[in-house]
Structure formats: structure tokens, C-alpha cells
C-alpha positions in Angstrom: -51.5 62.0 53.6 -54.0 59.2 52.9 -55.5 57.1 55.7 -54.3 53.9 54.0 -50.6 55.0 54.4 -50.9 55.1 58.2 -49.9 52.1 60.4 -53.1 50.0 61.2 -52.7 50.5 65.0 -52.5 54.3 64.5 -55.4 54.3 62.1 -57.6 52.3 64.6 -56.4 54.5 67.4 -57.4 57.7 65.6 -60.8 56.2 64.8 -61.4 55.4 68.5 -60.2 58.9 69.5 -62.6 60.5 67.0 -65.4 58.3 68.3 -64.6 59.4 71.9 -64.7 63.1 70.9 -68.0 62.5 69.1 -69.5 60.9 72.2 -68.3 63.7 74.4 -69.9 66.2 72.0 -73.2 64.4 71.9 -73.7 63.4 75.5 -75.7 66.7 76.0 -78.2 65.5 73.4 -80.1 63.7 76.1 -80.8 67.0 78.0 -82.2 68.7 74.9 -85.9 69.2 74.1 -87.3 66.3 72.1 -87.5 68.1 68.8 -83.8 69.1 69.0 -82.8 65.6 70.0 -84.7 64.0 67.1 -83.3 66.6 64.6 -79.7 65.8 65.8 -80.2 62.1 65.5 -81.7 62.5 62.0 -78.7 64.6 61.0 -76.3 62.0 62.2 -78.2 59.2 60.4 -78.2 61.2 57.2 -74.5 62.0 57.3 -73.8 58.3 58.0 -75.9 57.2 55.0 -74.1 59.7 52.8 -70.6 58.4 53.6 -70.6 55.7 50.8 -71.2 58.6 48.4 -68.4 60.8 49.8 -66.8 61.3 46.4 -70.1 62.8 45.3 -70.9 64.4 48.6 -70.5 67.9 47.5 -72.9 67.4 44.6 -75.3 65.8 47.0 -75.1 68.8 49.3 -75.6 71.3 46.5 -78.7 69.4 45.2 -80.0 69.1 48.8 -79.5 72.9 49.3 -81.4 73.7 46.1 -84.2 71.4 47.2 -84.4 72.8 50.7 -84.9 76.5 49.6 -88.6 76.5 50.7 -87.3 76.0 54.3 -85.4 79.3 54.4 -88.0 80.9 56.6 -87.9 78.1 59.2 -85.2 79.7 61.4 -84.6 80.5 65.0 -84.1 84.3 65.3 -81.4 85.4 67.7 -80.7 88.4 69.8 -84.2 89.8 69.5 -85.1 89.7 73.2 -86.8 92.9 74.2 -87.7 93.8 70.7 -91.4 94.6 70.1 -93.3 91.9 68.1 -94.2 94.4 65.3 -90.6 95.4 65.0 -89.5 91.7 64.9 -91.7 91.3 61.9 -89.9 94.2 60.1 -86.5 92.8 61.0 -87.4 89.5 59.5 -87.3 91.3 56.1 -84.5 93.8 56.7 -82.2 91.1 58.1 -82.1 89.4 61.5 -79.6 86.9 62.8 -81.0 83.4 62.6 -80.1 79.7 62.3 -82.2 77.0 60.6 -81.9 73.8 58.6 -80.9 75.7 55.4 -78.2 77.5 57.3 -76.8 74.1 58.5 -76.9 72.8 54.9 -75.1 76.0 53.7 -72.4 75.4 56.4 -71.9 71.9 55.2 -71.7 73.0 51.6 -69.1 75.6 52.3 -67.2 73.3 54.6 -66.9 70.6 51.9 -65.8 73.3 49.4 -63.1 74.5 51.8 -61.9 70.9 52.2 -61.7 70.5 48.4 -59.7 73.7 48.2 -57.3 73.5 51.1 -57.2 69.8 52.2 -57.6 67.6 49.1 -56.6 70.4 46.8 -59.0 69.2 44.1 -59.9 72.8 43.2 -57.9 76.0 43.0 -58.6 79.0 45.2 -61.6 80.7 43.5 -60.8 84.0 41.8 -62.9 87.1 41.9 -64.6 88.0 38.6 -66.2 91.2 37.3 -69.7 89.9 38.2 -68.7 89.9 41.9 -68.2 93.7 42.0 -71.9 94.7 42.5 -72.9 92.1 45.1 -69.8 93.0 47.2 -70.6 96.7 46.7 -74.1 96.0 48.1 -72.5 94.3 51.1 -70.2 97.3 51.5 -73.2 99.7 51.3 -74.9 97.8 54.1 -71.7 98.0 56.2 -71.3 101.8 55.5 -74.9 102.4 56.6 -74.1 101.3 60.1 -72.5 104.5 61.5 -75.4 106.7 60.6 -78.1 104.4 61.9 -80.3 105.3 64.9 -80.1 101.6 66.0 -76.7 100.4 64.8 -77.4 96.8 66.0 -80.2 96.4 63.5 -77.9 97.6 60.7 -75.3 95.1 61.9 -77.9 92.3 61.9 -78.8 93.2 58.3 -75.2 93.3 57.2 -74.4 89.9 58.7 -77.6 88.5 57.2 -76.7 89.8 53.7 -73.2 88.3 54.0 -74.9 84.9 54.2 -76.8 85.5 51.0 -73.8 86.8 49.2 -71.9 83.7 50.3 -74.7 81.6 48.7 -74.3 83.6 45.5 -70.5 83.1 45.6 -70.8 79.3 46.0 -73.6 78.8 43.4 -71.8 80.9 40.8 -68.6 78.8 41.2 -69.9 75.3 41.7 -73.1 75.0 39.6 -72.2 72.9 36.5 -74.1 71.6 33.5 -74.7 68.2 35.1 -76.6 70.0 37.8 -79.3 71.4 35.4 -81.7 68.4 35.7 -81.4 68.5 39.5 -82.2 72.2 39.4 -85.4 71.5 37.5 -86.2 68.6 39.9 -85.6 70.8 43.0 -88.0 73.4 41.6 -90.6 70.6 40.8 -90.4 69.4 44.4 -90.8 72.9 45.7 -93.8 73.5 43.5 -95.4 70.3 44.6 -94.7 71.0 48.3 -95.9 74.6 48.1 -99.0 73.7 46.0 -100.2 70.9 48.4 -99.7 73.1 51.5 -101.3 76.1 49.8 -104.4 74.2 48.9 -104.8 73.0 52.4 -104.3 76.5 53.8 -106.8 78.0 51.4 -109.4 75.2 51.9 -109.2 74.9 55.7 -107.5 78.0 57.0 -105.0 75.8 58.9 -101.2 76.1 58.9 -101.3 79.6 57.3 -98.6 80.6 59.8 -96.4 77.5 59.5 -93.3 79.5 58.7 -93.9 81.8 61.7 -94.5 78.9 64.0 -91.2 77.2 63.0 -92.0 73.9 64.7 -92.8 75.3 68.2 -95.9 73.2 68.3 -98.2 76.2 68.3 -99.5 76.1 64.8 -100.8 79.5 63.9 -104.2 79.6 62.2 -104.5 83.3 61.8 -102.9 86.0 59.5 -103.3 89.7 59.4 -106.4 91.0 57.8 -106.4 92.5 54.3 -109.2 95.0 53.7 -111.9 93.6 51.5 -110.9 89.9 51.7 -111.0 89.4 55.5 -113.2 86.3 55.0 -110.7 84.6 52.7 -108.0 82.2 53.6 -104.8 83.4 51.9 -102.2 80.8 51.1 -98.7 81.3 52.5 -97.0 78.0 51.8 -93.7 77.8 53.6 -93.3 81.5 53.3 -93.9 84.1 56.0 -96.6 86.1 54.3 -99.1 85.6 51.4 -97.8 88.4 49.2 -94.3 87.1 49.2 -95.6 83.6 48.7 -97.2 84.8 45.5 -93.9 86.3 44.4 -91.9 83.2 45.3 -94.2 80.9 43.3 -94.2 83.4 40.4 -90.4 83.0 40.2 -90.7 79.2 40.5 -93.3 78.7 37.7 -91.0 80.1 35.1 -88.9 76.9 35.4 -92.0 74.8 34.6 -93.1 77.1 31.8 -89.8 76.8 29.9 -90.3 73.0 29.7 -94.0 73.0 28.9 -94.7 71.8 25.3 -91.0 72.0 24.4 -90.1 69.6 21.6 -86.4 69.8 22.6 -86.9 68.3 26.1 -87.8 64.7 27.0 -91.5 63.9 26.8 -91.8 62.9 30.5 -90.4 66.3 31.5 -93.1 68.0 29.5 -95.8 65.9 31.0 -94.5 66.6 34.5 -94.0 70.4 33.9 -97.5 71.0 32.7 -99.4 70.0 35.9 -96.7 71.7 38.0 -97.2 74.9 36.0 -101.0 74.7 36.6 -100.5 74.0 40.3 -98.1 77.0 40.6 -100.6 79.3 38.9 -103.3 78.2 41.3 -100.9 79.0 44.2 -100.3 82.5 42.8 -104.1 83.0 42.5 -104.8 81.9 46.1 -102.1 84.2 47.5 -104.5 87.0 46.7 -101.6 89.2 45.9 -102.4 91.6 43.0 -98.7 92.4 42.7 -97.9 88.7 42.3 -100.7 88.2 39.8 -99.4 91.0 37.6 -95.7 90.2 37.9 -96.3 86.5 37.2 -98.3 87.4 34.1 -95.7 89.8 32.9 -92.9 87.4 33.4 -94.8 84.6 31.6 -95.6 86.8 28.7 -91.9 87.7 28.3 -90.9 84.0 28.4 -93.7 83.2 25.9 -92.4 85.8 23.5 -88.9 84.6 23.7 -89.9 81.0 23.1 -91.9 82.1 20.0 -88.7 83.9 18.9 -86.9 80.6 19.3 -89.3 79.2 16.7 -91.4 77.2 19.1 -94.7 77.8 17.2 -96.4 75.0 19.0 -97.0 77.4 21.8 -99.7 79.0 19.6 -101.6 75.7 19.9 -101.2 75.9 23.7 -102.7 79.4 23.6 -105.8 78.0 22.0 -105.9 74.9 24.2 -105.2 76.6 27.5 -108.7 78.2 28.0 -110.2 74.7 27.4 -108.0 73.1 30.0 -108.6 75.9 32.5 -112.3 76.0 31.8 -113.3 74.3 35.0 -111.2 76.7 37.0 -112.0 79.9 35.1 -115.3 80.9 37.0 -113.5 80.5 40.3 -110.4 82.4 39.2 -112.5 85.2 37.6 -114.5 85.6 40.8 -111.3 85.9 42.9 -109.8 88.5 40.5 -112.9 90.6 40.3 -113.4 90.5 44.1 -109.8 91.4 44.8 -109.6 94.3 42.4 -113.2 95.5 43.3 -112.3 95.6 47.0 -108.9 97.2 46.4 -109.9 100.3 48.3 -108.9 103.6 46.7 -108.1 105.1 50.1 -105.6 102.3 50.9 -103.9 102.6 47.6 -103.7 106.4 48.0 -102.2 105.9 51.5 -99.5 103.7 50.1 -98.6 106.3 47.5 -98.5 108.9 50.3 -95.5 106.9 51.6 -93.4 107.7 48.5 -92.6 111.4 49.3 -91.8 110.4 52.9 -89.3 107.8 51.7 -87.8 110.3 49.2 -87.3 112.9 52.0 -85.6 110.3 54.1 -83.3 109.4 51.2 -82.6 113.1 50.5 -81.4 113.6 54.0 -79.2 110.4 53.9 -78.4 110.4 50.3 -75.0 108.6 50.1 -75.2 105.8 52.7 -78.8 105.9 53.9 -80.3 105.9 57.3 -79.1 102.4 58.1 -80.3 98.9 57.2 -83.2 97.8 59.4 -83.6 101.4 60.6 -86.4 102.5 58.3 -89.1 102.3 60.9 -87.0 104.0 63.6 -86.2 106.9 61.2 -89.8 107.0 60.0 -90.9 108.5 63.3 -89.0 111.7 62.4 -90.6 112.0 59.0 -94.1 110.5 59.2 -97.1 112.8 58.8 -100.5 112.5 60.3 -102.6 110.0 58.4 -99.7 108.2 56.7 -99.2 104.5 57.1 -96.6 103.6 59.7 -95.2 100.9 57.4 -92.2 100.5 55.1 -92.7 102.2 51.8 -94.3 99.9 49.3 -91.6 100.2 46.7 -88.3 98.3 46.6 -86.3 101.1 45.1 -87.3 103.7 47.7 -86.9 101.4 50.6 -83.4 100.4 49.5 -82.5 104.0 48.8 -83.7 105.2 52.2 -81.8 102.5 54.1 -78.6 102.2 52.1 -78.4 105.4 50.0 -77.4 105.9 46.5 -74.5 103.4 46.9 -76.8 100.6 48.1 -79.7 101.1 45.6 -77.2 101.4 42.7 -75.5 98.1 43.8 -78.9 96.3 44.3 -80.4 97.2 40.9 -77.1 97.0 39.2 -76.8 93.4 40.5 -80.3 92.6 39.1 -79.8 94.2 35.6 -76.3 92.7 35.3 -77.7 89.3 36.0 -80.5 89.8 33.5 -77.9 90.9 30.9 -75.7 87.8 31.5 -78.6 85.4 31.3 -80.0 87.1 28.2 -76.8 86.4 26.3 -77.3 82.7 27.1 -81.0 83.0 26.1 -80.0 84.3 22.7 -76.9 82.2 21.9 -76.8 79.3 24.4 -77.4 75.6 23.9 -80.1 73.3 25.3 -81.0 73.1 28.1 -78.8 75.9 29.4 -80.8 78.6 27.6 -84.0 77.3 29.2 -82.5 77.8 32.6 -81.3 81.3 31.5 -84.8 82.2 30.3 -86.3 81.0 33.6 -83.7 83.3 35.4 -84.6 86.3 33.2 -88.4 85.8 33.7 -87.9 85.2 37.5 -86.0 88.4 37.9 -88.5 90.3 35.8 -91.3 89.1 38.2 -89.1 90.2 41.1 -88.7 93.7 39.6 -92.4 94.1 38.7 -93.5 92.9 42.1 -91.2 95.3 43.9 -92.9 98.3 42.3 -95.8 98.0 44.9 -94.5 95.4 47.4 -91.8 96.1 50.0 -91.1 92.5 51.2 -88.4 91.7 48.7 -86.1 90.5 51.5 -88.4 87.9 53.0 -86.0 84.9 53.7 -87.4 82.4 51.1 -87.7 85.1 48.4 -84.4 86.6 49.1 -82.7 83.2 49.2 -84.3 82.4 45.8 -83.1 85.8 44.5 -79.5 85.2 45.4 -79.6 81.7 44.1 -80.9 83.2 40.8 -78.1 85.8 40.8 -75.5 83.0 41.3 -77.1 80.9 38.6 -76.9 83.8 36.1 -73.1 83.9 36.6 -72.9 80.1 36.5 -74.8 79.6 33.2 -72.9 82.4 31.6 -69.6 80.9 32.7 -70.6 77.4 31.4 -71.8 79.0 28.1 -68.5 80.9 27.7 -66.4 77.8 28.4 -68.3 75.7 25.9 -68.1 78.3 23.1 -64.5 79.4 23.7 -62.1 78.4 20.9 -59.9 75.4 21.8 
């Protein structure tokens, strides 16, 4: 029933009643801390301003969600009282219950979707597709790891956390449309600009390096853990919790800028904007001081470069010649950082990381099917660790996932990744513009994710993991759009 069909007196009465309920719900705002009070007022103002655009509100929320991805680490973690600080850090990556600005946006996005389905009936009930099998299998693997966990509550935390990410995948895969493509590139551009500006400040001054860990408490952290050989360096972290994952996150972002650089099939203003953003992103990767991010970013860019040459974009050969000239002022600084980082790698430290591999394999062998439990790697490690081995998660995504979730979980995780790459690759080869550029950015981003995971265990850091699941959802969306556009009438 539409509001216009109601009697005017009843309509005004319902409005007054709704206002009374809102006032009753908000009267406690005055007792909150100032930051929560201001955040609540800002939210009310933003919702009020959005009301004239209600018919496009869902699109607005989707674009806002994509633009707010850098804030995924700004969350308040729950139910961790009594947990040691070092263990809290591990739980941030394996999955801890939290609530933050991005979670509120996700709640609004899903709420509007449910309204369109069940109230206004603008959309049918979404159907499951073949692409959903592996993400839901991974969620099932997390759930099945709970009974065998030494600390079942940590496994429950991880399962609930993963359910949020799978929900993001489910929404993006069903609701992303062709008209959202420019907004996706715009959101990535804003993220690169934000991360780049913050990273340069962090590298230059050493301030705000723990911004994501501080999460607005007013105790800006100026310190980060020491990395052997570069203790004197300020490593950029952006809005991410840690410098290595910051490098991976930006390595995934720059692929969107690269697919637009010097492309004759995109508008000239987009090419001009993409070029400085790409350079800014590469600087961010460099000052993350993450060798894994350097190599994974380079590998992903080379793949995207080769594909664009296959498309016939020979103008990139000119870029290959011009790039050293453009980067000439930065080359001495970059070479110095590269040489210093690899020269101070420390053979003993690398050997210690490889010593973790047989320990993780032994853990997986004893919990082969369902693993030792999500979030329980460190608790289980105490039973397997040997003298001299690092008391840290194994620096390999495959082995960490296998140890915690068994053969079921590691198959589902890597099956999800390779299935997404296969879907996007079909669009890369046969899709139309600009859809195939999005697909190429997805393939290159997932390639960076895989390469980085060979030696870096932090693949579930909130910002990186959110970006990962958005990428998986986009792979389904672009394939769906491509299939709808090419299907016979």
C-alpha cells in the first residue's frame, strides 16, 4: 500500500508516531562519548540528505560501500576481553567479531536489498548459481572446523567473520551492473589518492603509522614492530593494519589504474587521471618495504601488460620506453630502497620462515579433513613447535588455510580463487569495453593475491580480505553481465 492512498490524518499520525519512536531511540545520544555522538548525528544528516534520492538510494549505498573499502580495518573488536594482546593481533587476521563504519554501510546495503525483494517487490528472490558453491563450501569448512578446535570460540569468531565477507560477495555478485563500472574506477581512484597521501605522510614523518590500530581512540600510534635490517625506516601502512598487507592491498588497487593508462579506447581525461594514480600507487608499494608486495605487484602488472599487448594495444611499447624517463627522478631513491631491503633480508630469518613449513604440514596431517580450527593455529602450534622455530603463523597461505580448515577449506579457498580467475578470463578474452578492463584488473589483482600469499600469511587482514571478496563478487558480476549481453535474443 502506498502512503498516498492513506487518509491524510492517518498519514500525519503515522509520521508523528515514527518521529516519537525516533526521539525515544535517540535520547541516549546525549550520554554517549563525543565521538559516538558526532558519528550518530552525521549518520542522521547523511540519511536525511539522501532521502530526495531514495529511488537511487541502493545505487548510492553500493557506490558508498565500494568507496569506503579502505575503512574496513577501522572496527571495534568485540568479546576479546581477557585475550592477550599478541593473540588479539592474530585474531584480527583469522577473524574476530567487530563492528565499524563499513559494517554499518553493509547493513544498510543489505537492508535496502531486502526491502526491494520483500516489500516493494522490485526484484525477485535471488537464486543460487554454480559460482556460489565454493564460497559456501569454504564457509561450511570454517563451521566444520569448530568441533576439533582447542579454542572453539575463536573458530566461531572466524566463521561469523567469514559469513560477513561471503555476504558481501553475494550482494556484489547480484547487484553490480554495467552502469556501476565508472563508479568502481572512481572508488579505486579515491582509495589510491587517500592511501597515497597518508602513506607519504607516514613514510616522511613516521606519524599515523598505526592509524588503523588506533581506530579513532585519540591515541595515535607512532610505532610499528621492527623489521630486521630496516628498523630505521618508516614503513607506510595507509589505512591498513600492517605494512606488508598495505603493499598487497595497493598492488591489487593499481591494476585498475594500469588497465586505463594509455588506453585509446577510454576517454582522455580518464587516461590522464589514471597515470598519476598508477605512479602514486607504485610509490605506495615501494614504501611498504614488503618484498612480497613488490614481486607480486610486478608479476601482476606484467601479466596485465602482456594481455593488453595481445589486445593489440601496441602503444604500450611506447610507454615502456617513456616510463624510465618519467621515473628518472625517482629511480635512485627506489633502487636504494630495493638494494637495501634485499641486502638486509637476513638469510637466517628466511630460513626460519621456511622451517615453519614442515610444522604446518604436520599440523595439517594430523587434522587432514577439517583442520585444527579457524583461529586456532597459534594454540595448536604449542604442541608442534620445535626449539628455534618462529612462534608465528606459517608464512604461506596454502599451509595456514590447510592447517586450520583441512583439505575441505583449502580446496574451497583456492577453488574460489581459480574459479574467479577463469570467469574473469573469459570476459578478458571475449568481453566488450570497458567490461573486459574490469575483468583484467580482477585477474591481475587475484594474481597479486596468490603470489603474495606464497611468503606472506596475512591474507585475511580486514581491508585486504574485504577487497578479495569484492573481487570474487565482481568476477561473478562481470561474467553475468557479459553472458546477458552476448546471449541470443
